[in-house]
C-alpha positions, 0 to 999 in steps of 0.5 A: 061031486063038481067044485063050486065056483068061487064068486068073486070077492069070495076066499080062496082056498085054504083062506087065502084072499083074493088078490087085489088090484094092483095100485101104484107106489103113490096109490095114483094112477100111472097116468096122473104121475106121468103128468106129474113128472112131466114137467121135471122129464121135459126140464131134464131133457132140455137141460140133460139129455140135449146138450149131451145128445148134441154135444155127441153130434158136434163132436162129429163135425170139423170147427165150421160144423158143415163138414163131416169128420167122423171120430177124428176130433177124438182122434185129435185129442189124444195126437195134439200135444196141447190136449194131451197134456191137459189130459195128463195134467188131469190124470195128475190131479185125479191121481193127488188132489182128492187122495191129499185132500181127504187125508187132509180131512180125515186129520182135521177132523179126529184133531178137532175132538182133540182141542179145546177149542175146536168151534174156532178150529173147523170155522178157520180150515172151513173159512176157505170155502166161502171164497170163490175160486177167482177170489183164491185163485187171485190170492194164491197168485199172490202167494206164489209170487217169486220174490219173498219180500211179496210171496209169502211161500218164498218168505217162508222158503227163503227163512227158512234156507237162510236159518240152515243155510249161510247166506250170500253176503254181497251179492251186487259187490264188485273190485272197482278198477282201480284196486289190486283184485281181479276176477270178472265182474260182479261175479267173483272170484277176485284174487289180488294181483300181488301176493302178502307179507306180514306187517303190510297191510291189505286193503281189498276194496268192494263197490257196486252196492249203495251205503244205504243198502249194505245187509245188516247195520254195519258200522265204518270201516276201520284200516288193519294193524300189523300184528306181529307174524300175522297177514292182516286187512281190510274190506270195506265199501270204497265208496261214500254217499255224496262223494269225497274219500280218497280210493283204495283207502280207509278215510274212517266214514266209509261202511265195513263189510262185516262176514266176507269170507277170505282165502290165502291161496298158494300154487292153486291151493287154499292154505289158510281162510277168515272171514271179515268182522264188525268193522271189515277187519281179518286177521290170517296166520303166518301160513298165508305169507306170501300167498295171494289173497281170494274173495271167493265167489260165494261172497258174490253169488246171487242170494238164494230167493225161493222156488220158482213156484209158478214155473213149469215144473212146479204150477201143477202141484203148487195149484193142487196146494190151493185147491187142497186149501179150499176143499180141506174144510168140505172134507173135515166136515163130512168126516167129522159128522161120520166121527160124531156117529163112531161107537166110542164104545169100540175105541174104549175097548181097544186101548182097553187091550193095549192099542197105543193111539196110532194103532186106534186110530189106524185099525179102528176109527179109519175102517169105521168111518170107510164109509164116509171116506168113500163118499168124499173121496169119489165126490172129488174125484168128479170134482177135480176132474171138473176143475178150470178157474183155478189154473187158468187164473194162477198160471201165468199164461207162458206156462199155462200149457204146461197147467193146462187141464180138460175142462180149461183146454176145452174152453181155450179150444171151443171159446178161445181165438182158435174157436173149433167146437168139433174139437171143444165138443169131442174134449167135452165128451171126453171129459163126460166118459171119464166121470161116468164110471165114478158116477157108476161106482157111487151110485152103486156104492148108494144102492147097497147102503140104502137097504141097511 
């Protein structure tokens, strides 16, 4: 018995409907899809594919573009001192900056839920994102000024230092030639040539300070009086504005120098010490009888002026600090958005089970925010690899080589006085290769999260 033929459009065996012609996703013909995508493909090729291809080709030639050097430019990337320093600094940026900014963003995002004025707090933290890199660089160039009177960073450091460590009283003072003291000029220590004895007040004049520049608000100096078996004396500024007075004599109109440390020295050992009062006088116990008086160098050393933020050793951390100031708000906003979607029941359940706030944060909040933290971290990694303008503006020219990064080195090599487009193209390709793995990881993560 022959099997009847199934006509077109009829149901198949066991009632299975016949296969329909396959259509495109948009329900249109492939040719129409290509036609609509063609302008975008042309733009993509012109703005992305062609520049990458041309950079690869140009990196194989010398600076003039006439001589083929193969991979020679890539060898120079790892052997040239300036370029290799830029590569190391870029690695430091990638290792520190994304983690620092992500951590700050996480802390700020959690804090916004615990303060009443969270809107104002978010506005303050996010505000630096509205400032251009150029403006931020200029701001932090001023913040990192070495002079504490101008640089905010050193003003804070000096203030904290002087709170816990006694600062130098008179860094520019020195002993005059007509005094009984001798020692290195404007450095100290100064020691009397003769010994002292009870009943004969010692006179220790100093000069080198303008009367109106004496620290604090000292009063007039007072000539010390004899006090039994104690050794007394006066330390004062033996100079009057406009002249006048007698050298080596306390005239009553000259300024006292309070806070000066005075030591009594016998056979090279300090047997007693004292500090001058508001009127410049001091008193030493009877053990100082027959000793020489010394004003130690601690009275005259240079005052503490803070840190050299833009020096060779601190310039890279200083620029990273400026970057964190700008981008912490970006991280905070993204993480706060993720935090808003966290199920609060999970947090309350952890607290009911006896977890404290730190345990809730570390074992519940952070794991739930892991996808958002990864997004922020990866985005910042790509961003710091391209950092350029902050380093160029903040780092002074003498230390720019110490703060150099790949993107800046690319600019200096290709568009600076050297104008080596071959090496510049090679640096660009190396930078592209470094960014590529991060981009691939990000794309794979997005594909995994897509079906969710």
